[in-house]
Steps between C-alpha positions, in 0.01 A plus 500: 500500500647363184301547180607158373414320826143631474449317172504150660628348178520122482814370332491221242844337478446391138378842393785674685753272330355575154492874573864490614603322180312760292664780698848364430417456132359854478823642643705295252276609212564862605872441449601460863742235621335288770699291746323260731589397853393160636172521692480398863178299517485554878481878446188586294590872485839432339346594165531860627874472445560875496452520878812292573774742388568859404734517203711802416762464229706194599394505866211321669348565841333180619186596687351382829135413453203401713557167679276302264710620204847466653705249303378611157818707464733197487442401136514863389825561686656187345395622155647848560828397669700445178425851371421717804658607827259380769406701810283360782276690737495456880220284638324795669449668163202418283488594132320364197591641161136559411549802725797630298437732204789637294473808280784662307627700794334367816407174667177491702441247775156428639460459874236229502393180677791336314774766534611666823724800574807277545437350156473849353827596671674190360384597152626856552841369610512254210432774241719766666811385311312570175398851607130411494271688736232288670162648594266323743132481409231388748291213356161448665249414227677214324747220563805652330596841365498365144151355549381858458771699320741410220765693313470456122786725386492844341458656848153338524326306777182294483320523835177431682350833609491552876721206594824698556625848575600574141693811608773259616567400139712705260318431172382743235210281391258283695245281326224409747303177473124507472279385788471123488825473301742532792692190386607688187752696711701178546636496147820499300613678190664298228728713280437515127749288306 
């Protein structure tokens, strides 16, 4: 079962909107450039924009998502077209980018409820031209791979203990979250300016 599904969290649209605005401002305050893509009001999960495409250099692999999320990719693809070469996946493949974790030398893909073997194979073929190895990681205790493990640079992962076979990862350092703080593994590192 998914850790986050167990929480039965009620969503307040107004609160979510304010939190999203604060999130964008926090990223800008940290010195990051933030581009926005028009929201699709018929797709409430479109705020999870990362799931729609895997970006590598000037190439983008447009993902195939669960049926309720299909269509979210359109606005992202239109935004990327002027600057990226676009690749599409076959309809039998399923891949959401929350299951894709890049480190310096390797890309990991979670096999989850949202990503199947065909999706993992599409990712492998997409990254082959860049010489990137792709390692498959079974995901059983959370929705996406990056719900429970994140790469923060310097050969370091942040992970929830017991959620993954950590021997699959090539990292010198692993920082484990504390019990009750599993959400802390879904994080990002902002470089010092």
